[in-house]
Backbone bond lengths (Angstrom), bond angles and torsions (degrees), N, CA, C in turn:
res aa  C-N    CA-C-N  psi(-1)  N-CA   C-N-CA  omega(-1)  CA-C   N-CA-C  phi
1 M - - - 1.499 - - 1.496 112.11 -
2 N 1.362 116.74 138.39 1.419 120.44 -178.20 1.543 107.06 -73.04
3 K 1.374 114.33 146.99 1.456 123.23 -178.71 1.580 107.73 -125.65
4 N 1.333 110.88 143.53 1.441 116.97 175.51 1.616 111.56 -56.41
5 G 1.278 113.74 146.11 1.436 121.00 177.05 1.538 115.23 84.20
6 Q 1.396 115.04 -8.67 1.465 118.81 -177.42 1.582 110.62 -113.79
7 P 1.380 116.45 162.68 1.405 115.80 167.01 1.525 114.02 -57.70
8 W 1.277 118.93 145.18 1.530 121.77 -177.67 1.477 108.68 -107.94
9 L 1.352 115.94 157.05 1.438 121.57 -177.93 1.560 106.80 -118.44
10 D 1.458 114.27 149.58 1.426 113.35 176.17 1.551 112.17 -93.84
11 D 1.255 120.61 -167.56 1.437 124.20 -175.78 1.531 113.24 -65.31
12 A 1.316 118.62 -17.83 1.435 121.94 176.13 1.464 112.92 -96.45
13 G 1.327 121.97 5.04 1.411 129.46 -179.37 1.502 114.41 75.17
14 D 1.346 118.14 19.48 1.436 124.74 173.71 1.532 113.61 -94.23
15 L 1.345 118.23 151.09 1.488 120.20 178.36 1.531 110.30 -62.08
16 I 1.289 114.10 129.28 1.510 119.21 174.21 1.509 107.44 -71.69
17 Q 1.348 115.07 125.63 1.445 123.18 176.61 1.507 110.57 -109.67
18 A 1.282 117.01 84.35 1.454 123.86 -174.72 1.580 110.31 -143.82
19 H 1.332 114.10 53.99 1.472 120.57 -172.30 1.519 109.84 -82.55
20 G 1.389 112.12 150.73 1.470 117.99 176.54 1.556 114.39 64.43
21 G 1.283 116.44 22.16 1.446 120.08 -165.15 1.506 117.18 -107.56
22 M 1.335 114.30 -151.39 1.513 119.77 -177.34 1.469 105.94 -162.71
23 I 1.439 114.05 166.36 1.428 117.48 176.43 1.518 108.43 -122.98
24 L 1.368 112.80 134.15 1.515 122.55 -177.27 1.548 107.42 -112.77
25 Q 1.276 117.58 135.37 1.433 120.91 173.83 1.522 107.11 -102.53
26 H 1.349 114.89 131.24 1.461 118.75 179.04 1.602 106.94 -150.50
27 D 1.329 113.46 125.68 1.441 118.87 177.20 1.501 116.46 50.86
28 G 1.351 113.58 39.74 1.501 120.51 172.92 1.480 114.05 84.73
29 T 1.374 115.37 5.17 1.508 116.75 177.63 1.529 108.79 -127.01
30 Y 1.331 115.92 148.04 1.426 122.67 -178.56 1.510 109.69 -100.42
31 Y 1.317 118.27 132.61 1.469 119.86 -178.81 1.558 107.03 -120.89
32 W 1.320 116.97 124.31 1.477 124.06 -179.46 1.478 109.62 -105.62
33 Y 1.302 116.96 112.54 1.457 122.38 -178.39 1.503 107.66 -105.69
34 G 1.287 119.81 141.71 1.482 125.14 177.61 1.503 113.37 -169.93
35 E 1.305 114.63 173.07 1.468 121.52 -179.98 1.513 109.97 -72.64
36 N 1.350 113.31 134.00 1.462 117.76 173.83 1.621 107.98 -88.57
37 K 1.334 112.51 113.83 1.492 119.38 176.76 1.496 110.12 -108.54
38 G 1.311 121.36 26.86 1.416 122.94 -170.23 1.493 117.05 -76.20
39 V 1.341 122.47 26.45 1.397 126.49 175.39 1.508 110.40 -131.82
40 A 1.321 118.46 170.77 1.457 121.23 -174.00 1.539 110.85 -75.24
41 N 1.363 110.69 144.67 1.542 117.86 171.89 1.452 111.59 -60.51
42 Y 1.325 113.20 155.08 1.473 125.30 171.98 1.531 111.69 -152.35
43 L 1.370 117.00 163.91 1.436 116.19 173.58 1.500 104.48 -94.62
44 N 1.397 114.93 128.69 1.470 116.68 -179.68 1.518 110.67 -83.01
45 A 1.339 117.15 -174.77 1.434 121.39 -178.21 1.464 117.34 -62.98
46 A 1.380 114.71 -20.94 1.460 119.24 175.08 1.501 114.72 -92.70
47 G 1.397 116.58 4.96 1.362 120.54 179.09 1.501 116.02 80.57
48 V 1.385 114.99 20.39 1.418 121.29 -177.09 1.567 108.06 -100.16
49 N 1.333 114.15 128.05 1.456 117.31 176.05 1.570 112.34 -72.68
50 M 1.240 118.26 120.40 1.445 121.49 -173.44 1.473 110.62 -159.48
51 V 1.355 116.51 -170.32 1.469 119.94 169.82 1.539 105.09 -122.86
52 P 1.388 117.03 153.92 1.462 120.22 176.17 1.561 108.93 -57.33
53 F 1.254 120.93 149.71 1.421 127.73 178.78 1.596 108.09 -66.19
54 V 1.385 114.78 112.30 1.408 120.17 176.89 1.486 114.50 -95.90
55 G 1.418 112.60 -44.52 1.440 118.43 175.29 1.551 108.25 149.16
56 I 1.305 113.83 -177.52 1.466 123.44 176.47 1.488 107.31 -102.18
57 S 1.362 116.13 124.02 1.440 125.86 -178.70 1.534 112.14 -88.92
58 C 1.332 117.52 157.78 1.392 124.04 168.63 1.518 113.16 -135.53
59 Y 1.315 117.62 133.90 1.457 123.98 178.89 1.577 104.49 -124.89
60 S 1.329 112.72 140.70 1.437 120.98 177.55 1.482 114.85 -112.37
61 S 1.362 118.84 151.80 1.465 122.42 -178.64 1.484 105.94 -155.22
62 L 1.350 115.83 150.39 1.374 125.19 173.57 1.547 112.32 -98.55
63 D 1.346 113.45 -20.13 1.511 120.21 -173.70 1.475 116.82 -129.69
64 L 1.343 119.33 3.66 1.424 126.99 -175.71 1.501 114.55 61.07
65 K 1.300 114.05 14.29 1.563 118.25 176.46 1.538 110.70 -115.27
66 T 1.320 118.66 -41.81 1.468 122.81 -179.30 1.454 105.46 -105.90
67 W 1.399 116.51 128.88 1.526 120.14 -179.21 1.504 112.38 -118.60
68 H 1.256 114.23 134.54 1.508 117.55 -178.21 1.569 105.12 -112.14
69 N 1.327 111.31 136.74 1.470 116.33 -179.38 1.555 108.86 -76.38
70 A 1.364 112.78 118.21 1.462 117.85 -179.64 1.530 108.54 -98.35
71 G 1.309 119.65 6.93 1.465 120.23 173.34 1.504 114.39 103.62
72 I 1.326 115.07 179.27 1.428 123.58 176.38 1.535 106.94 -88.08
73 V 1.293 120.24 115.10 1.453 123.95 -171.41 1.500 115.66 -97.11
74 L 1.314 116.30 -14.87 1.411 121.24 174.10 1.578 108.43 -143.08
75 S 1.359 111.68 126.57 1.495 116.90 -171.97 1.538 106.61 -155.31
76 Q 1.331 114.64 -178.03 1.482 118.01 175.55 1.546 109.67 -61.52
77 A 1.323 115.53 -31.42 1.469 121.56 -175.16 1.538 111.40 -70.99
78 T 1.377 116.34 -18.99 1.501 117.64 179.06 1.500 110.01 -108.31
79 D 1.330 117.40 24.72 1.483 122.67 -177.42 1.493 110.97 -116.82
80 P 1.383 117.65 92.97 1.476 118.43 179.16 1.487 114.34 -70.61
81 T 1.347 119.13 -11.66 1.405 123.14 177.27 1.476 115.68 -81.30
82 N 1.382 114.62 -13.11 1.455 124.85 -177.60 1.573 110.04 56.78
83 T 1.271 117.11 34.65 1.507 126.73 176.10 1.517 109.44 -77.24
84 L 1.304 117.11 -44.82 1.504 123.48 -175.73 1.483 112.59 -77.24
85 T 1.330 113.73 131.40 1.478 122.60 172.41 1.495 108.69 -132.85
86 Q 1.301 115.91 172.74 1.516 118.32 177.73 1.496 111.37 -61.25
87 A 1.337 118.66 -22.34 1.443 121.50 -177.42 1.518 111.26 -90.36
88 S 1.332 119.49 -5.95 1.446 122.86 -178.72 1.532 111.56 -65.20
89 I 1.358 114.87 147.79 1.446 121.29 168.10 1.543 107.40 -100.49
90 C 1.334 115.12 124.23 1.433 119.97 -178.04 1.554 106.26 -140.88
91 E 1.315 117.68 101.22 1.464 123.09 -166.40 1.513 113.87 -128.19
92 R 1.291 116.66 163.71 1.487 126.37 172.72 1.530 113.41 51.86
93 P 1.225 118.80 53.14 1.516 118.19 -176.65 1.540 110.10 -69.66
94 K 1.373 113.67 138.46 1.440 123.98 179.44 1.517 106.20 -132.70
95 V 1.326 118.25 143.03 1.446 122.49 -175.83 1.515 110.21 -128.40
96 L 1.304 117.69 138.02 1.459 125.22 168.18 1.504 113.66 -122.17
97 Y 1.302 116.48 148.91 1.486 118.41 177.92 1.526 108.99 -97.93
98 D 1.297 115.86 123.18 1.446 123.81 174.77 1.466 110.45 -89.72
99 A 1.335 116.96 94.58 1.467 119.73 -171.76 1.530 113.00 -68.51
100 A 1.296 116.03 -31.97 1.484 120.32 -176.31 1.537 108.52 -66.18
101 N 1.356 119.14 -37.58 1.444 122.99 -179.29 1.532 110.23 -105.01
102 Q 1.320 118.07 -0.82 1.478 120.00 -177.64 1.493 114.81 51.67
103 H 1.351 115.19 46.83 1.438 125.30 179.47 1.525 108.05 -124.24
104 F 1.381 115.18 149.06 1.429 123.72 169.66 1.538 106.39 -103.11
105 V 1.352 113.64 126.54 1.456 122.92 -176.11 1.552 107.58 -109.66
106 M 1.305 114.99 122.79 1.465 120.39 174.95 1.554 111.04 -108.15
107 W 1.299 115.22 133.32 1.484 120.48 167.78 1.445 111.35 -115.66
108 C 1.256 117.99 143.94 1.549 123.76 176.54 1.532 106.81 -135.24
109 H 1.311 112.23 156.39 1.442 117.46 163.90 1.525 108.48 -76.89
110 Y 1.348 117.53 116.91 1.421 124.30 -178.71 1.546 108.16 -106.91
111 D 1.371 113.26 137.23 1.491 115.20 176.40 1.511 109.64 -153.66
112 T 1.378 110.90 164.75 1.432 122.17 176.43 1.599 107.40 -79.87
113 P 1.286 121.58 163.26 1.435 122.00 -178.84 1.567 114.94 -53.83
114 D 1.307 117.42 -27.32 1.497 121.56 178.36 1.532 113.71 -87.95
115 Y 1.296 120.98 0.23 1.420 129.18 -175.28 1.469 114.89 59.56
116 K 1.342 117.48 30.98 1.500 119.45 -174.17 1.547 110.54 -99.30
117 F 1.353 118.35 -16.08 1.452 116.64 178.78 1.556 112.56 -74.32
118 A 1.342 115.28 -48.39 1.486 122.28 175.09 1.479 111.15 56.15
119 G 1.341 117.04 65.06 1.470 118.13 177.81 1.551 109.81 -134.94
120 N 1.389 117.26 -153.83 1.394 122.86 -176.49 1.496 111.98 -132.80
121 L 1.335 114.47 151.30 1.463 120.48 173.01 1.587 106.18 -114.64
122 V 1.325 113.36 136.59 1.423 122.01 177.45 1.507 113.05 -115.59
123 A 1.306 115.67 127.72 1.477 118.15 -178.56 1.594 108.33 -137.00
124 V 1.281 113.36 152.84 1.486 119.84 -173.24 1.572 111.26 -130.23
125 A 1.312 117.73 142.47 1.446 122.51 175.16 1.529 109.56 -138.96
126 T 1.331 113.76 157.36 1.500 120.94 178.01 1.493 113.21 -88.63
127 G 1.392 115.59 -12.03 1.445 120.58 178.09 1.537 110.54 -139.71
128 P 1.364 116.84 156.14 1.472 119.03 -176.25 1.462 115.19 -58.28
129 T 1.316 121.89 -25.69 1.430 128.66 -175.58 1.528 111.38 -97.76
130 G 1.334 115.18 10.17 1.427 119.78 176.84 1.496 116.81 73.29
131 P 1.388 116.80 -163.35 1.471 126.10 9.26 1.531 111.83 -79.32
132 F 1.316 112.93 144.26 1.429 119.95 178.17 1.495 107.85 -86.84
133 Q 1.323 113.98 122.70 1.475 121.07 179.67 1.520 110.65 -94.19
134 V 1.372 114.62 124.23 1.472 116.94 177.60 1.545 113.25 -60.32
135 Q 1.276 117.76 131.44 1.466 123.25 -178.01 1.517 108.92 -103.65
136 K 1.378 117.17 -46.45 1.443 120.28 -175.47 1.482 111.55 -164.61
137 V 1.243 116.98 163.76 1.494 127.35 171.94 1.517 105.91 -126.60
138 L 1.266 117.42 130.08 1.516 123.95 -174.18 1.469 112.03 -155.24
139 R 1.289 112.90 167.25 1.480 122.49 165.56 1.504 111.92 -108.90
140 P 1.426 118.25 127.52 1.411 119.88 -173.35 1.510 112.45 -64.32
141 N 1.342 110.47 118.27 1.480 119.95 -177.05 1.570 114.68 49.37
142 G 1.343 110.99 30.53 1.507 117.86 176.45 1.554 112.97 84.39
143 K 1.361 116.82 2.04 1.445 120.18 -175.96 1.568 111.64 -103.72
144 E 1.267 116.56 160.44 1.460 119.12 176.88 1.513 114.07 -65.55
145 S 1.317 113.13 150.04 1.475 121.17 175.24 1.525 108.38 -135.88
146 R 1.283 121.17 111.30 1.416 123.28 178.40 1.541 106.00 -113.14
147 D 1.296 125.14 -120.10 1.467 121.82 177.77 1.549 108.83 -53.47
148 M 1.364 114.87 136.78 1.513 116.54 -175.89 1.451 108.08 -151.05
149 T 1.340 112.87 167.35 1.528 123.35 168.99 1.472 107.30 -149.31
150 L 1.289 115.16 172.49 1.497 124.56 174.31 1.526 107.54 -115.00
151 F 1.296 116.44 147.65 1.396 123.55 174.98 1.513 111.39 -143.40
152 Q 1.378 117.84 124.33 1.401 122.17 177.85 1.480 109.10 -102.26
153 D 1.391 115.68 130.66 1.453 123.67 179.77 1.436 108.92 -123.80
154 G 1.328 119.85 92.68 1.450 122.02 -170.29 1.493 110.45 70.45
155 D 1.316 116.79 -127.05 1.468 123.88 -177.33 1.553 109.11 -86.97
156 Q 1.404 115.30 -15.03 1.461 117.08 -177.29 1.462 113.84 -98.45
157 A 1.323 119.38 147.20 1.439 123.64 179.94 1.542 108.79 -130.55
158 Y 1.270 112.58 155.84 1.489 122.00 -175.43 1.512 111.36 -136.71
159 L 1.359 115.42 137.63 1.436 119.58 161.42 1.505 110.20 -88.04
160 I 1.316 118.76 127.24 1.406 125.47 -177.52 1.530 106.93 -113.94
161 H 1.355 115.46 113.63 1.472 118.16 -167.89 1.521 110.69 -138.63
162 S 1.380 114.63 146.42 1.457 119.49 171.78 1.534 105.84 -78.45
163 S 1.354 111.72 141.87 1.412 119.59 -173.44 1.562 110.55 -147.59
164 D 1.283 115.42 -178.78 1.546 119.90 177.03 1.515 108.10 53.53
165 M 1.404 115.95 49.71 1.451 122.02 -178.47 1.495 111.72 55.50
166 N 1.333 112.98 45.92 1.461 124.89 177.71 1.521 117.18 65.28
167 K 1.314 115.97 11.26 1.499 121.27 179.02 1.521 113.23 -81.60
168 T 1.319 120.27 -20.07 1.447 121.80 -172.94 1.490 110.82 -137.80
169 L 1.324 121.12 144.85 1.379 124.89 174.71 1.578 108.94 -104.55
170 Y 1.342 113.57 130.72 1.532 118.90 -176.84 1.498 109.17 -110.30
171 F 1.335 117.74 145.22 1.461 126.03 171.16 1.556 101.92 -111.39
172 S 1.351 114.93 107.80 1.485 120.36 -177.36 1.564 107.86 -110.81
173 E 1.282 116.56 119.97 1.446 123.39 -174.09 1.545 109.65 -73.11
174 L 1.367 115.49 135.40 1.476 120.29 179.37 1.529 109.59 -95.71
175 T 1.347 110.11 157.09 1.457 118.62 171.64 1.544 113.56 -64.94
176 E 1.325 120.41 168.29 1.412 121.77 -178.57 1.568 114.45 -56.09
177 D 1.347 112.23 -35.32 1.466 114.18 -178.29 1.566 113.55 -90.83
178 F 1.368 115.75 13.53 1.439 124.71 175.39 1.571 115.01 60.73
179 T 1.316 116.23 15.47 1.502 117.72 -178.05 1.480 115.00 -109.85
180 G 1.349 118.68 1.66 1.434 121.51 179.77 1.512 111.52 -155.04
181 F 1.364 118.28 -168.52 1.471 119.34 -172.31 1.591 107.54 -119.41
182 T 1.269 117.20 148.37 1.435 123.77 173.93 1.553 111.25 -80.93
183 G 1.345 115.80 -19.83 1.465 119.13 -175.25 1.504 111.32 107.52
184 F 1.324 116.10 -19.35 1.503 115.39 -179.48 1.488 112.40 -83.35
185 N 1.289 121.94 131.16 1.493 123.89 173.12 1.541 107.74 -143.74
186 A 1.326 114.48 158.94 1.460 119.12 -179.14 1.530 103.15 -141.29
187 K 1.376 114.15 149.76 1.455 122.68 179.81 1.560 110.85 -97.89
188 A 1.333 112.89 148.99 1.493 119.53 169.83 1.472 107.58 -140.38
189 F 1.317 114.22 155.77 1.489 122.71 172.16 1.593 111.65 53.63
190 V 1.298 112.96 47.79 1.484 118.80 -178.24 1.511 109.18 -60.70
191 D 1.289 117.31 129.32 1.489 125.96 -179.51 1.535 112.96 60.67
192 Q 1.294 117.01 22.65 1.469 119.77 178.91 1.626 111.03 -99.32
193 E 1.351 117.54 -9.68 1.409 124.23 175.08 1.550 111.61 50.75
194 R 1.335 113.73 63.86 1.442 123.92 174.49 1.552 110.68 -107.87
195 E 1.366 114.91 139.63 1.436 121.42 179.15 1.580 108.16 -140.34
196 A 1.332 113.13 -174.10 1.432 119.12 -174.94 1.506 114.71 48.87
197 P 1.368 117.60 53.51 1.476 120.48 -172.75 1.547 114.14 -73.64
198 T 1.319 116.86 143.07 1.434 123.86 171.69 1.492 106.39 -131.60
199 V 1.265 122.31 148.59 1.484 127.22 -174.17 1.432 111.58 -143.37
200 F 1.384 118.30 135.22 1.392 123.57 168.88 1.516 114.37 -150.07
201 H 1.290 119.41 164.90 1.462 125.34 -172.56 1.540 107.58 -126.35
202 E 1.338 113.88 124.02 1.488 118.94 179.64 1.564 106.07 -142.14
203 G 1.327 115.69 122.70 1.454 120.28 175.24 1.528 110.46 65.43
204 D 1.324 115.86 -126.67 1.430 120.20 -176.05 1.544 111.38 -90.26
205 W 1.313 116.69 3.78 1.570 118.52 -166.49 1.501 109.52 -126.23
206 Y 1.340 113.75 140.81 1.463 123.28 161.71 1.493 104.19 -98.18
207 F 1.358 110.24 130.44 1.503 118.16 178.28 1.580 110.30 -113.03
208 T 1.274 116.74 146.83 1.482 121.95 165.12 1.589 107.79 -122.46
209 I 1.220 114.45 148.20 1.494 120.16 166.37 1.511 106.16 -126.59
210 T 1.343 117.19 125.12 1.460 121.40 -176.42 1.563 108.77 -131.75
211 S 1.314 110.85 168.69 1.466 121.87 178.25 1.531 107.86 -109.09
212 G 1.358 117.71 152.15 1.482 118.43 167.03 1.493 110.29 -75.44
213 C 1.258 115.69 175.66 1.487 123.91 -179.65 1.456 112.24 -102.70
214 T 1.308 116.46 86.23 1.509 125.38 174.23 1.498 115.76 -122.00
215 G 1.349 115.84 28.74 1.487 118.40 -179.91 1.511 110.50 64.59
216 W 1.358 117.40 -130.70 1.469 115.77 -175.22 1.594 110.69 -87.70
217 R 1.295 114.19 -7.21 1.500 115.19 -178.52 1.507 110.80 -78.16
218 P 1.328 117.68 129.51 1.468 121.12 179.74 1.474 110.86 -66.40
219 N 1.338 118.50 153.66 1.432 125.46 -178.32 1.477 109.07 -145.28
220 P 1.357 119.84 174.13 1.470 119.63 179.22 1.515 112.37 -74.12
221 A 1.385 116.52 127.08 1.402 120.61 172.05 1.505 112.63 -66.02
222 L 1.288 116.93 156.49 1.481 120.38 172.73 1.491 109.56 -129.55
223 F 1.325 117.36 141.70 1.432 117.14 171.95 1.453 110.04 -109.46
224 S 1.361 115.60 155.73 1.485 122.37 179.73 1.583 105.29 -131.18
225 R 1.301 111.41 163.26 1.488 116.13 174.14 1.540 110.58 -146.56
226 G 1.280 115.04 160.04 1.481 120.85 176.75 1.524 107.18 -167.87
227 H 1.296 114.17 153.84 1.489 120.15 175.91 1.560 111.34 -72.49
228 F 1.362 115.06 -14.48 1.496 120.24 -179.67 1.516 105.23 -124.96
229 L 1.341 117.33 153.84 1.349 122.67 -174.04 1.587 113.50 -65.10
230 F 1.339 112.85 -47.13 1.509 117.08 -173.06 1.490 112.98 -125.50
231 S 1.329 117.79 26.59 1.549 121.41 170.51 1.501 106.08 -142.88
232 N 1.330 107.95 146.65 1.497 118.77 178.19 1.536 115.65 62.39
233 Q 1.369 114.54 19.17 1.458 117.58 171.39 1.569 111.30 -64.90
234 K 1.290 117.45 133.17 1.428 122.33 -176.42 1.512 109.13 -127.08
235 L 1.370 119.07 124.98 1.472 122.38 174.16 1.515 105.81 -66.59
236 I 1.359 115.02 134.94 1.440 121.30 -174.77 1.556 111.21 -112.93
237 N 1.289 114.84 -68.07 1.485 119.30 -169.55 1.506 112.86 -164.38
238 N 1.341 116.01 170.31 1.479 116.48 170.81 1.505 108.63 -82.94
239 P 1.340 117.76 125.67 1.461 121.79 -174.41 1.509 111.97 -79.10
240 C 1.334 118.75 -17.60 1.488 122.68 -177.16 1.532 111.38 -70.60
241 T 1.253 118.31 147.49 1.440 124.33 -178.29 1.578 112.61 -129.86
242 G 1.275 118.20 148.33 1.479 122.12 172.05 1.558 106.74 89.46
243 P 1.373 112.46 -166.52 1.541 120.39 179.43 1.499 112.50 -55.84
244 K 1.275 112.39 141.43 1.488 124.26 179.54 1.507 113.17 61.19
245 A 1.427 116.02 19.12 1.435 116.99 173.43 1.556 113.67 -60.70
246 S 1.414 113.97 -32.13 1.381 120.54 -174.09 1.563 113.24 -71.20
247 T 1.387 114.88 -11.69 1.441 117.52 175.25 1.569 109.70 -120.74
248 T 1.336 116.63 24.36 1.490 119.99 -178.93 1.554 108.52 55.39
249 Y 1.333 114.21 42.32 1.538 118.39 -177.36 1.525 110.27 56.75
250 D 1.332 116.79 38.02 1.500 121.48 -176.89 1.479 113.98 57.72
251 G 1.331 117.87 30.89 1.459 123.56 -179.18 1.523 111.21 -128.47
252 Q 1.345 114.63 -178.00 1.459 122.72 178.24 1.527 108.17 -141.35
253 P 1.330 118.80 135.63 1.454 121.62 -175.10 1.614 108.60 -65.74
254 T 1.327 114.32 144.39 1.430 119.50 175.46 1.525 112.44 -129.17
255 F 1.341 120.53 -32.62 1.524 125.28 -178.52 1.452 111.44 -162.25
256 V 1.265 116.68 154.72 1.485 124.78 168.11 1.528 109.31 -112.98
257 L 1.269 115.76 122.21 1.500 123.56 -174.48 1.458 108.75 -111.86
258 Q 1.411 117.28 136.39 1.485 122.95 177.85 1.464 103.73 -108.86
259 V 1.405 114.17 129.52 1.528 120.72 173.74 1.519 104.89 -137.39
260 D 1.354 114.94 121.06 1.476 123.93 174.51 1.540 111.46 52.23
261 G 1.354 113.60 42.61 1.467 118.76 176.72 1.492 113.83 81.64
262 H 1.300 120.79 -1.53 1.551 120.98 174.68 1.549 109.05 -109.35
263 Y 1.284 111.34 151.75 1.398 118.07 -179.32 1.555 113.73 -112.36
264 Y 1.341 116.26 145.01 1.399 124.10 -174.50 1.501 113.00 -133.80
265 L 1.285 120.85 141.47 1.480 123.48 -178.20 1.554 106.07 -101.91
266 M 1.259 115.10 124.87 1.533 119.83 171.02 1.515 108.91 -90.93
267 L 1.365 115.96 133.64 1.447 125.30 176.20 1.439 109.93 -121.50
268 D 1.420 115.70 148.90 1.388 125.72 166.13 1.533 108.17 -101.58
269 H 1.248 118.87 136.27 1.518 125.10 170.81 1.510 106.64 -109.61
270 W 1.381 111.33 92.45 1.490 114.93 -172.86 1.485 112.82 -75.33
271 Q 1.262 115.74 136.36 1.520 125.67 167.68 1.507 106.82 -103.69
272 R 1.312 118.56 95.18 1.368 120.26 -165.43 1.511 114.59 -58.29
273 F 1.310 118.17 -40.46 1.497 122.84 -177.60 1.602 113.27 -96.48
274 D 1.290 113.98 7.55 1.449 119.80 177.85 1.482 109.15 -153.93
275 L 1.347 114.92 67.06 1.473 124.14 -165.39 1.518 111.06 -59.71
276 K 1.347 117.61 -37.84 1.426 121.05 -175.25 1.508 114.05 -64.27
277 H 1.381 117.37 -17.68 1.471 120.48 178.24 1.515 108.67 -103.20
278 S 1.343 120.52 22.01 1.425 121.88 175.25 1.513 109.59 -67.84
279 G 1.287 119.22 142.85 1.475 122.56 -178.23 1.511 117.26 -97.16
280 Y 1.276 119.81 178.97 1.466 127.25 -177.83 1.495 110.67 -134.42
281 S 1.289 113.88 156.81 1.520 121.48 166.82 1.476 107.02 -147.32
282 I 1.358 112.80 148.48 1.435 122.79 172.64 1.540 106.43 -127.95
283 L 1.321 117.66 107.88 1.456 121.51 -168.43 1.580 112.08 -113.87
284 P 1.252 121.01 139.72 1.473 120.66 179.44 1.533 109.04 -72.28
285 I 1.306 111.75 142.79 1.489 122.35 174.25 1.489 108.17 -103.32
286 D 1.357 112.87 121.00 1.417 119.16 178.58 1.562 108.42 -96.10
287 I 1.345 113.54 117.00 1.513 118.61 -178.46 1.472 109.97 -103.47
288 Q 1.300 114.56 125.24 1.435 119.71 173.42 1.549 111.11 -122.46
289 G 1.325 111.76 87.28 1.464 118.29 -176.36 1.486 110.42 68.84
290 R 1.355 115.27 -104.12 1.451 119.66 -176.67 1.507 111.73 -108.28
291 D 1.338 119.43 10.30 1.413 122.73 -176.55 1.604 108.86 -120.87
292 L 1.288 111.01 156.93 1.513 119.03 -178.66 1.520 109.97 -128.03
293 T 1.356 114.48 145.09 1.474 119.68 165.22 1.591 105.86 -138.00
294 I 1.353 110.35 144.47 1.516 114.94 -179.68 1.494 105.64 -128.47
295 P 1.343 117.86 99.37 1.438 121.44 179.90 1.557 112.27 -74.94
296 W 1.278 118.58 156.59 1.435 121.22 173.25 1.556 106.78 -82.26
297 V 1.364 116.43 136.21 1.466 121.48 174.02 1.532 105.29 -141.87
298 E 1.299 115.70 146.14 1.483 118.91 -177.67 1.514 113.78 -76.73
299 Q 1.335 117.44 -34.21 1.403 122.18 179.58 1.518 111.79 -82.21
300 P 1.315 120.55 136.16 1.498 121.61 170.98 1.472 109.93 -53.97
301 F 1.323 114.38 138.73 1.481 124.57 178.99 1.502 111.94 62.86
302 G 1.351 116.95 15.50 1.479 121.23 177.28 1.557 111.82 65.52
303 G 1.369 115.62 23.86 1.386 119.37 -178.38 1.512 116.09 66.26
304 Q 1.361 112.95 17.10 1.514 116.93 -176.17 1.476 113.22 -80.02
305 L 1.376 117.34 -14.51 1.517 117.43 -177.46 1.528 111.54 -89.11
């Protein structure tokens, strides 16, 4: 059985390669998308320790316990623009379902090997397991986008991205088909240097959980809340409790998942020099009105499933 904080195995006994990702529920099946880091680390031409770009993986599950490898759903082979190469940075994939057009839309942080481009890649598929065809690479409203997530609020969706050299978090409104921008954006946490954003809405509050900017070294997460998604958000406290709370249990937030009315925080436990053996956790979020706590539990989902 998979345990929090450890590398996880799929139903074939192979390492799950779905780092920096998210889980989408569609038609009774859960789809876990993430970065495939299943090859050895190396130093790229810019001197960055990384792995060559393999692609974005997808795993499927009916119960959130047993995961089946559905293959690599975004890769150089599915890129008609010829943007992606082995040296490309393609991180933190997030997927929305566009019901009006019956398309699945994937956004990733896209970068050059030196991390100086700081933009996004947009890809579209007709099914949840792809293949996702690259549509474009861009910067949101001309601004940087580094660590990022997607959040759908009713019919409207937003790209939430670290920008201004990671000093500011932006909420950039997406078009109706989720593939571009309306031009509206709002700032949050100016000069607070927050990254790895996750967002969810419960009751009267919009919550974010973010990481500090300390490279590969884990740091204390902070949660914020506000009655509005992108205004009056206020950083509150570290929601983690107990041993290793000050390093977010040696992990970094990647996504908040809702299952049957309960919320769970997905973490990556990065192994900087051996990325393919990086671990995962899925921890229950305890919501008390306007406050959050996230206890450490060994079993994914706290054994609540």
